[in-house]
TORKOL-4160 file (C-alpha; in steps of 0.2 Angstrom, whole numbers, padded with zeros to 4 digits, m for minus):
354
<pt num="1" X="0438" Y="0341" Z="0381"/>
<pt num="2" X="0448" Y="0355" Z="0383"/>
<pt num="3" X="0433" Y="0363" Z="0394"/>
<pt num="4" X="0433" Y="0351" Z="0406"/>
<pt num="5" X="0453" Y="0350" Z="0406"/>
<pt num="6" X="0453" Y="0371" Z="0410"/>
<pt num="7" X="0439" Y="0368" Z="0421"/>
<pt num="8" X="0449" Y="0354" Z="0431"/>
<pt num="9" X="0465" Y="0365" Z="0430"/>
<pt num="10" X="0458" Y="0381" Z="0437"/>
<pt num="11" X="0448" Y="0370" Z="0452"/>
<pt num="12" X="0466" Y="0365" Z="0459"/>
<pt num="13" X="0476" Y="0379" Z="0456"/>
<pt num="14" X="0460" Y="0393" Z="0462"/>
<pt num="15" X="0458" Y="0381" Z="0477"/>
<pt num="16" X="0475" Y="0378" Z="0482"/>
<pt num="17" X="0477" Y="0396" Z="0482"/>
<pt num="18" X="0462" Y="0400" Z="0492"/>
<pt num="19" X="0468" Y="0389" Z="0505"/>
<pt num="20" X="0484" Y="0396" Z="0507"/>
<pt num="21" X="0477" Y="0413" Z="0506"/>
<pt num="22" X="0467" Y="0409" Z="0522"/>
<pt num="23" X="0481" Y="0401" Z="0532"/>
<pt num="24" X="0493" Y="0416" Z="0527"/>
<pt num="25" X="0481" Y="0427" Z="0532"/>
<pt num="26" X="0477" Y="0418" Z="0548"/>
<pt num="27" X="0495" Y="0417" Z="0554"/>
<pt num="28" X="0498" Y="0436" Z="0550"/>
<pt num="29" X="0480" Y="0440" Z="0561"/>
<pt num="30" X="0485" Y="0429" Z="0574"/>
<pt num="31" X="0505" Y="0438" Z="0575"/>
<pt num="32" X="0496" Y="0454" Z="0575"/>
<pt num="33" X="0482" Y="0451" Z="0588"/>
<pt num="34" X="0497" Y="0445" Z="0600"/>
<pt num="35" X="0505" Y="0460" Z="0601"/>
<pt num="36" X="0488" Y="0473" Z="0602"/>
<pt num="37" X="0477" Y="0461" Z="0610"/>
<pt num="38" X="0485" Y="0470" Z="0628"/>
<pt num="39" X="0484" Y="0486" Z="0622"/>
<pt num="40" X="0464" Y="0483" Z="0618"/>
<pt num="41" X="0459" Y="0475" Z="0633"/>
<pt num="42" X="0466" Y="0491" Z="0642"/>
<pt num="43" X="0455" Y="0502" Z="0632"/>
<pt num="44" X="0441" Y="0494" Z="0639"/>
<pt num="45" X="0435" Y="0484" Z="0624"/>
<pt num="46" X="0434" Y="0464" Z="0629"/>
<pt num="47" X="0434" Y="0451" Z="0616"/>
<pt num="48" X="0422" Y="0459" Z="0604"/>
<pt num="49" X="0435" Y="0475" Z="0602"/>
<pt num="50" X="0449" Y="0461" Z="0598"/>
<pt num="51" X="0436" Y="0454" Z="0587"/>
<pt num="52" X="0430" Y="0470" Z="0579"/>
<pt num="53" X="0450" Y="0474" Z="0576"/>
<pt num="54" X="0454" Y="0458" Z="0569"/>
<pt num="55" X="0439" Y="0461" Z="0555"/>
<pt num="56" X="0445" Y="0479" Z="0550"/>
<pt num="57" X="0462" Y="0473" Z="0550"/>
<pt num="58" X="0458" Y="0457" Z="0538"/>
<pt num="59" X="0459" Y="0467" Z="0521"/>
<pt num="60" X="0476" Y="0474" Z="0522"/>
<pt num="61" X="0481" Y="0456" Z="0529"/>
<pt num="62" X="0471" Y="0449" Z="0514"/>
<pt num="63" X="0481" Y="0462" Z="0501"/>
<pt num="64" X="0498" Y="0457" Z="0509"/>
<pt num="65" X="0493" Y="0439" Z="0509"/>
<pt num="66" X="0488" Y="0437" Z="0492"/>
<pt num="67" X="0505" Y="0439" Z="0479"/>
<pt num="68" X="0512" Y="0424" Z="0490"/>
<pt num="69" X="0497" Y="0413" Z="0492"/>
<pt num="70" X="0497" Y="0416" Z="0471"/>
<pt num="71" X="0514" Y="0409" Z="0470"/>
<pt num="72" X="0515" Y="0395" Z="0483"/>
<pt num="73" X="0496" Y="0389" Z="0478"/>
<pt num="74" X="0501" Y="0388" Z="0458"/>
<pt num="75" X="0519" Y="0379" Z="0466"/>
<pt num="76" X="0511" Y="0367" Z="0475"/>
<pt num="77" X="0496" Y="0362" Z="0465"/>
<pt num="78" X="0506" Y="0362" Z="0451"/>
<pt num="79" X="0521" Y="0352" Z="0457"/>
<pt num="80" X="0508" Y="0338" Z="0465"/>
<pt num="81" X="0501" Y="0338" Z="0449"/>
<pt num="82" X="0517" Y="0335" Z="0439"/>
<pt num="83" X="0520" Y="0320" Z="0452"/>
<pt num="84" X="0504" Y="0311" Z="0450"/>
<pt num="85" X="0508" Y="0313" Z="0429"/>
<pt num="86" X="0493" Y="0323" Z="0426"/>
<pt num="87" X="0505" Y="0336" Z="0420"/>
<pt num="88" X="0512" Y="0322" Z="0408"/>
<pt num="89" X="0494" Y="0316" Z="0403"/>
<pt num="90" X="0491" Y="0335" Z="0396"/>
<pt num="91" X="0506" Y="0336" Z="0388"/>
<pt num="92" X="0502" Y="0322" Z="0378"/>
<pt num="93" X="0486" Y="0329" Z="0374"/>
<pt num="94" X="0497" Y="0342" Z="0366"/>
<pt num="95" X="0494" Y="0355" Z="0379"/>
<pt num="96" X="0510" Y="0368" Z="0380"/>
<pt num="97" X="0515" Y="0378" Z="0396"/>
<pt num="98" X="0509" Y="0394" Z="0388"/>
<pt num="99" X="0493" Y="0387" Z="0385"/>
<pt num="100" X="0492" Y="0380" Z="0403"/>
<pt num="101" X="0494" Y="0399" Z="0407"/>
<pt num="102" X="0480" Y="0403" Z="0396"/>
<pt num="103" X="0470" Y="0389" Z="0406"/>
<pt num="104" X="0474" Y="0400" Z="0422"/>
<pt num="105" X="0465" Y="0415" Z="0417"/>
<pt num="106" X="0451" Y="0414" Z="0424"/>
<pt num="107" X="0459" Y="0409" Z="0440"/>
<pt num="108" X="0471" Y="0425" Z="0436"/>
<pt num="109" X="0456" Y="0436" Z="0434"/>
<pt num="110" X="0446" Y="0433" Z="0449"/>
<pt num="111" X="0462" Y="0434" Z="0461"/>
<pt num="112" X="0466" Y="0452" Z="0451"/>
<pt num="113" X="0449" Y="0458" Z="0454"/>
<pt num="114" X="0451" Y="0452" Z="0473"/>
<pt num="115" X="0465" Y="0463" Z="0474"/>
<pt num="116" X="0460" Y="0478" Z="0465"/>
<pt num="117" X="0444" Y="0478" Z="0476"/>
<pt num="118" X="0453" Y="0477" Z="0491"/>
<pt num="119" X="0465" Y="0490" Z="0487"/>
<pt num="120" X="0453" Y="0503" Z="0478"/>
<pt num="121" X="0437" Y="0502" Z="0487"/>
<pt num="122" X="0438" Y="0491" Z="0504"/>
<pt num="123" X="0457" Y="0495" Z="0511"/>
<pt num="124" X="0452" Y="0516" Z="0512"/>
<pt num="125" X="0436" Y="0513" Z="0519"/>
<pt num="126" X="0443" Y="0501" Z="0535"/>
<pt num="127" X="0456" Y="0510" Z="0538"/>
<pt num="128" X="0445" Y="0527" Z="0542"/>
<pt num="129" X="0434" Y="0514" Z="0550"/>
<pt num="130" X="0448" Y="0508" Z="0562"/>
<pt num="131" X="0456" Y="0525" Z="0565"/>
<pt num="132" X="0439" Y="0532" Z="0570"/>
<pt num="133" X="0435" Y="0515" Z="0582"/>
<pt num="134" X="0453" Y="0517" Z="0588"/>
<pt num="135" X="0452" Y="0536" Z="0592"/>
<pt num="136" X="0436" Y="0533" Z="0600"/>
<pt num="137" X="0445" Y="0521" Z="0613"/>
<pt num="138" X="0460" Y="0529" Z="0617"/>
<pt num="139" X="0463" Y="0533" Z="0637"/>
<pt num="140" X="0459" Y="0551" Z="0640"/>
<pt num="141" X="0476" Y="0554" Z="0648"/>
<pt num="142" X="0485" Y="0548" Z="0633"/>
<pt num="143" X="0496" Y="0560" Z="0624"/>
<pt num="144" X="0495" Y="0567" Z="0607"/>
<pt num="145" X="0508" Y="0575" Z="0596"/>
<pt num="146" X="0500" Y="0589" Z="0586"/>
<pt num="147" X="0498" Y="0583" Z="0567"/>
<pt num="148" X="0502" Y="0593" Z="0553"/>
<pt num="149" X="0497" Y="0595" Z="0535"/>
<pt num="150" X="0499" Y="0605" Z="0519"/>
<pt num="151" X="0484" Y="0612" Z="0513"/>
<pt num="152" X="0480" Y="0628" Z="0500"/>
<pt num="153" X="0479" Y="0638" Z="0511"/>
<pt num="154" X="0499" Y="0635" Z="0522"/>
<pt num="155" X="0504" Y="0622" Z="0533"/>
<pt num="156" X="0491" Y="0619" Z="0546"/>
<pt num="157" X="0495" Y="0609" Z="0564"/>
<pt num="158" X="0481" Y="0602" Z="0573"/>
<pt num="159" X="0483" Y="0599" Z="0593"/>
<pt num="160" X="0468" Y="0587" Z="0596"/>
<pt num="161" X="0455" Y="0578" Z="0586"/>
<pt num="162" X="0440" Y="0571" Z="0589"/>
<pt num="163" X="0436" Y="0552" Z="0583"/>
<pt num="164" X="0426" Y="0555" Z="0571"/>
<pt num="165" X="0437" Y="0568" Z="0564"/>
<pt num="166" X="0420" Y="0581" Z="0563"/>
<pt num="167" X="0430" Y="0593" Z="0577"/>
<pt num="168" X="0446" Y="0599" Z="0581"/>
<pt num="169" X="0457" Y="0607" Z="0595"/>
<pt num="170" X="0473" Y="0618" Z="0594"/>
<pt num="171" X="0472" Y="0624" Z="0576"/>
<pt num="172" X="0486" Y="0635" Z="0568"/>
<pt num="173" X="0486" Y="0640" Z="0549"/>
<pt num="174" X="0503" Y="0646" Z="0543"/>
<pt num="175" X="0502" Y="0656" Z="0526"/>
<pt num="176" X="0517" Y="0659" Z="0517"/>
<pt num="177" X="0521" Y="0669" Z="0501"/>
<pt num="178" X="0537" Y="0665" Z="0491"/>
<pt num="179" X="0544" Y="0658" Z="0505"/>
<pt num="180" X="0539" Y="0671" Z="0519"/>
<pt num="181" X="0526" Y="0669" Z="0531"/>
<pt num="182" X="0512" Y="0682" Z="0529"/>
<pt num="183" X="0500" Y="0675" Z="0543"/>
<pt num="184" X="0498" Y="0665" Z="0557"/>
<pt num="185" X="0479" Y="0661" Z="0560"/>
<pt num="186" X="0474" Y="0652" Z="0577"/>
<pt num="187" X="0458" Y="0645" Z="0583"/>
<pt num="188" X="0454" Y="0635" Z="0599"/>
<pt num="189" X="0442" Y="0625" Z="0590"/>
<pt num="190" X="0434" Y="0619" Z="0574"/>
<pt num="191" X="0417" Y="0610" Z="0569"/>
<pt num="192" X="0414" Y="0602" Z="0552"/>
<pt num="193" X="0396" Y="0609" Z="0545"/>
<pt num="194" X="0397" Y="0597" Z="0529"/>
<pt num="195" X="0404" Y="0609" Z="0519"/>
<pt num="196" X="0418" Y="0621" Z="0528"/>
<pt num="197" X="0426" Y="0623" Z="0545"/>
<pt num="198" X="0417" Y="0634" Z="0558"/>
<pt num="199" X="0431" Y="0641" Z="0569"/>
<pt num="200" X="0429" Y="0649" Z="0586"/>
<pt num="201" X="0438" Y="0659" Z="0596"/>
<pt num="202" X="0450" Y="0666" Z="0582"/>
<pt num="203" X="0465" Y="0675" Z="0582"/>
<pt num="204" X="0475" Y="0682" Z="0567"/>
<pt num="205" X="0491" Y="0688" Z="0566"/>
<pt num="206" X="0497" Y="0697" Z="0548"/>
<pt num="207" X="0513" Y="0702" Z="0543"/>
<pt num="208" X="0510" Y="0720" Z="0534"/>
<pt num="209" X="0523" Y="0733" Z="0526"/>
<pt num="210" X="0519" Y="0743" Z="0543"/>
<pt num="211" X="0522" Y="0730" Z="0556"/>
<pt num="212" X="0510" Y="0717" Z="0562"/>
<pt num="213" X="0492" Y="0715" Z="0563"/>
<pt num="214" X="0481" Y="0707" Z="0576"/>
<pt num="215" X="0464" Y="0702" Z="0571"/>
<pt num="216" X="0453" Y="0693" Z="0583"/>
<pt num="217" X="0435" Y="0686" Z="0577"/>
<pt num="218" X="0424" Y="0675" Z="0588"/>
<pt num="219" X="0419" Y="0664" Z="0574"/>
<pt num="220" X="0425" Y="0662" Z="0556"/>
<pt num="221" X="0424" Y="0651" Z="0543"/>
<pt num="222" X="0438" Y="0643" Z="0536"/>
<pt num="223" X="0436" Y="0636" Z="0518"/>
<pt num="224" X="0450" Y="0622" Z="0514"/>
<pt num="225" X="0455" Y="0607" Z="0505"/>
<pt num="226" X="0456" Y="0597" Z="0522"/>
<pt num="227" X="0442" Y="0589" Z="0526"/>
<pt num="228" X="0438" Y="0576" Z="0542"/>
<pt num="229" X="0442" Y="0561" Z="0532"/>
<pt num="230" X="0458" Y="0568" Z="0527"/>
<pt num="231" X="0461" Y="0574" Z="0547"/>
<pt num="232" X="0460" Y="0555" Z="0551"/>
<pt num="233" X="0472" Y="0548" Z="0539"/>
<pt num="234" X="0487" Y="0563" Z="0546"/>
<pt num="235" X="0490" Y="0551" Z="0559"/>
<pt num="236" X="0494" Y="0538" Z="0548"/>
<pt num="237" X="0513" Y="0535" Z="0540"/>
<pt num="238" X="0507" Y="0525" Z="0526"/>
<pt num="239" X="0489" Y="0527" Z="0521"/>
<pt num="240" X="0478" Y="0517" Z="0511"/>
<pt num="241" X="0472" Y="0527" Z="0494"/>
<pt num="242" X="0463" Y="0523" Z="0479"/>
<pt num="243" X="0470" Y="0529" Z="0464"/>
<pt num="244" X="0455" Y="0544" Z="0464"/>
<pt num="245" X="0461" Y="0548" Z="0479"/>
<pt num="246" X="0479" Y="0549" Z="0476"/>
<pt num="247" X="0476" Y="0559" Z="0459"/>
<pt num="248" X="0466" Y="0573" Z="0469"/>
<pt num="249" X="0480" Y="0573" Z="0482"/>
<pt num="250" X="0493" Y="0579" Z="0468"/>
<pt num="251" X="0479" Y="0590" Z="0461"/>
<pt num="252" X="0477" Y="0600" Z="0477"/>
<pt num="253" X="0460" Y="0593" Z="0481"/>
<pt num="254" X="0464" Y="0582" Z="0494"/>
<pt num="255" X="0477" Y="0586" Z="0507"/>
<pt num="256" X="0494" Y="0575" Z="0510"/>
<pt num="257" X="0504" Y="0572" Z="0525"/>
<pt num="258" X="0518" Y="0565" Z="0513"/>
<pt num="259" X="0531" Y="0573" Z="0501"/>
<pt num="260" X="0522" Y="0576" Z="0482"/>
<pt num="261" X="0534" Y="0560" Z="0476"/>
<pt num="262" X="0527" Y="0548" Z="0488"/>
<pt num="263" X="0509" Y="0550" Z="0481"/>
<pt num="264" X="0517" Y="0550" Z="0463"/>
<pt num="265" X="0526" Y="0537" Z="0465"/>
<pt num="266" X="0510" Y="0528" Z="0474"/>
<pt num="267" X="0498" Y="0534" Z="0457"/>
<pt num="268" X="0509" Y="0523" Z="0445"/>
<pt num="269" X="0510" Y="0508" Z="0456"/>
<pt num="270" X="0490" Y="0508" Z="0458"/>
<pt num="271" X="0491" Y="0506" Z="0439"/>
<pt num="272" X="0504" Y="0493" Z="0440"/>
<pt num="273" X="0498" Y="0482" Z="0456"/>
<pt num="274" X="0484" Y="0471" Z="0445"/>
<pt num="275" X="0502" Y="0464" Z="0436"/>
<pt num="276" X="0508" Y="0454" Z="0453"/>
<pt num="277" X="0494" Y="0442" Z="0452"/>
<pt num="278" X="0500" Y="0439" Z="0435"/>
<pt num="279" X="0518" Y="0438" Z="0437"/>
<pt num="280" X="0518" Y="0426" Z="0453"/>
<pt num="281" X="0507" Y="0415" Z="0442"/>
<pt num="282" X="0519" Y="0415" Z="0429"/>
<pt num="283" X="0535" Y="0414" Z="0441"/>
<pt num="284" X="0526" Y="0399" Z="0446"/>
<pt num="285" X="0521" Y="0389" Z="0432"/>
<pt num="286" X="0537" Y="0382" Z="0427"/>
<pt num="287" X="0536" Y="0371" Z="0441"/>
<pt num="288" X="0525" Y="0361" Z="0431"/>
<pt num="289" X="0539" Y="0353" Z="0422"/>
<pt num="290" X="0547" Y="0343" Z="0435"/>
<pt num="291" X="0546" Y="0327" Z="0432"/>
<pt num="292" X="0551" Y="0328" Z="0414"/>
<pt num="293" X="0565" Y="0335" Z="0417"/>
<pt num="294" X="0572" Y="0324" Z="0430"/>
<pt num="295" X="0573" Y="0329" Z="0450"/>
<pt num="296" X="0556" Y="0329" Z="0459"/>
<pt num="297" X="0552" Y="0346" Z="0457"/>
<pt num="298" X="0561" Y="0352" Z="0473"/>
<pt num="299" X="0575" Y="0362" Z="0462"/>
<pt num="300" X="0560" Y="0370" Z="0452"/>
<pt num="301" X="0552" Y="0374" Z="0467"/>
<pt num="302" X="0565" Y="0383" Z="0476"/>
<pt num="303" X="0568" Y="0393" Z="0460"/>
<pt num="304" X="0550" Y="0398" Z="0459"/>
<pt num="305" X="0550" Y="0405" Z="0479"/>
<pt num="306" X="0567" Y="0412" Z="0475"/>
<pt num="307" X="0560" Y="0424" Z="0461"/>
<pt num="308" X="0543" Y="0426" Z="0469"/>
<pt num="309" X="0550" Y="0434" Z="0485"/>
<pt num="310" X="0564" Y="0442" Z="0476"/>
<pt num="311" X="0551" Y="0451" Z="0466"/>
<pt num="312" X="0544" Y="0457" Z="0480"/>
<pt num="313" X="0559" Y="0464" Z="0488"/>
<pt num="314" X="0565" Y="0471" Z="0472"/>
<pt num="315" X="0549" Y="0482" Z="0469"/>
<pt num="316" X="0550" Y="0485" Z="0488"/>
<pt num="317" X="0564" Y="0493" Z="0487"/>
<pt num="318" X="0561" Y="0502" Z="0471"/>
<pt num="319" X="0546" Y="0508" Z="0478"/>
<pt num="320" X="0554" Y="0516" Z="0493"/>
<pt num="321" X="0568" Y="0526" Z="0480"/>
<pt num="322" X="0552" Y="0532" Z="0471"/>
<pt num="323" X="0544" Y="0539" Z="0485"/>
<pt num="324" X="0557" Y="0547" Z="0494"/>
<pt num="325" X="0560" Y="0555" Z="0475"/>
<pt num="326" X="0575" Y="0547" Z="0470"/>
<pt num="327" X="0569" Y="0538" Z="0456"/>
<pt num="328" X="0556" Y="0543" Z="0443"/>
<pt num="329" X="0537" Y="0538" Z="0446"/>
<pt num="330" X="0534" Y="0528" Z="0427"/>
<pt num="331" X="0552" Y="0517" Z="0433"/>
<pt num="332" X="0547" Y="0514" Z="0451"/>
<pt num="333" X="0529" Y="0508" Z="0445"/>
<pt num="334" X="0535" Y="0497" Z="0430"/>
<pt num="335" X="0554" Y="0492" Z="0433"/>
<pt num="336" X="0550" Y="0476" Z="0445"/>
<pt num="337" X="0536" Y="0470" Z="0433"/>
<pt num="338" X="0544" Y="0472" Z="0419"/>
<pt num="339" X="0560" Y="0464" Z="0423"/>
<pt num="340" X="0552" Y="0448" Z="0432"/>
<pt num="341" X="0539" Y="0446" Z="0416"/>
<pt num="342" X="0555" Y="0446" Z="0406"/>
<pt num="343" X="0562" Y="0431" Z="0416"/>
<pt num="344" X="0545" Y="0422" Z="0421"/>
<pt num="345" X="0541" Y="0421" Z="0398"/>
<pt num="346" X="0560" Y="0417" Z="0396"/>
<pt num="347" X="0558" Y="0402" Z="0408"/>
<pt num="348" X="0540" Y="0398" Z="0401"/>
<pt num="349" X="0549" Y="0396" Z="0384"/>
<pt num="350" X="0563" Y="0388" Z="0391"/>
<pt num="351" X="0552" Y="0375" Z="0398"/>
<pt num="352" X="0545" Y="0373" Z="0379"/>
<pt num="353" X="0559" Y="0366" Z="0372"/>
<pt num="354" X="0562" Y="0347" Z="0370"/>
C-alpha cells in the first residue's frame, strides 16, 4: 500500500511540475523571441534561424523556470489533493508531512539531476554554439568593441574574432611586473593550430634599462591559456560555466573576463545549486495541510509563493554581493539555502502539531 501511495503522490506532483515547467519555459521563449525575431530576420536567417535560436536558448530558459515550476507544481497539486480529501485520507493512514516529503524524494532526485545536467553539461555547450552561430550571421558592417581578457601572460585586447573563435585580428598583449608595464606585443592576425596561436606580423616593444627596444617577427608562436572557447565567451557578461571550468579559471588554466571574486562565488554556488529544488519543494509542502487548518488553502499557497519568491530574491541579492567581493564566497553560497531550509522545516513541524 505504501508503494502505491508513494507512486500516486509522485505521479501527481511530478506531472504538475512538468506541465508548469513546459508552460513557464514556453512563456519565456515567446517573450524572448518577440524581442530578437527582427534581428534574426535582418541577418537573413528566416524562420529556421528563429527555431534554431529557440533551441539553443531552451536550456537556459529551462534552468530559469525549473525552481518556480517545482514550487508552483508542488503547491497546486498538493492543494488540489487536499481539497478532494486525498491528503486527509493519507493522514488518516498515519502518513505525516515529513513522510510525504520522503515519498517525494524520487521527484526531487529527477528534477535535481535535470538541473545539474543543464548547468554542468548542456548550458556551457549551448552557449558556445549560440555564440558561434550569432557571430557567423552578424552583418559585415556591425562595429564591435575590442574584447579584453586577463591571461597568464598579461592583459590581452582583441579587435575581432572569427565566428568559431579560431582566428583573431588586432591582438595586443600587455605584460607587466610589480605593477609596471614591461612589454607590449602587437600582432595583426592569429590562427589557432590546436595547441597554440600562430601570430603573424608581430611587433613587440620591450621596456629595458637602457630604453625601449622594438622587435619585429613575421610569425611567432603564442603559448597562452586563452583558448578559442574562452575567446567566444569574452563577450558574454555572465557566462555559463561548469564547476570544473570555474575551478580552472580560478587556478589560471582558463581565462576569465570577470573579477576573481565572481568565479569564486560561482564555484561555491555551483555546489549549493542542487539544494534549490529541495528548498522549493519543502516550502510548498505545507499547502497540503490547508483543509485540516480550515480556510480553503489560499492563505497557505500565498505564504508558500511569497517564501519561494523571497528565496530567489534573497539568493540573487547575496550572489550579487559575493560576485562584487563584498561577501565571502561560502557565505554567499549557503546563506539563502540554510535560512530558507530552516524556515521550511519549521513550517513543516508546525503542520504536524495537532
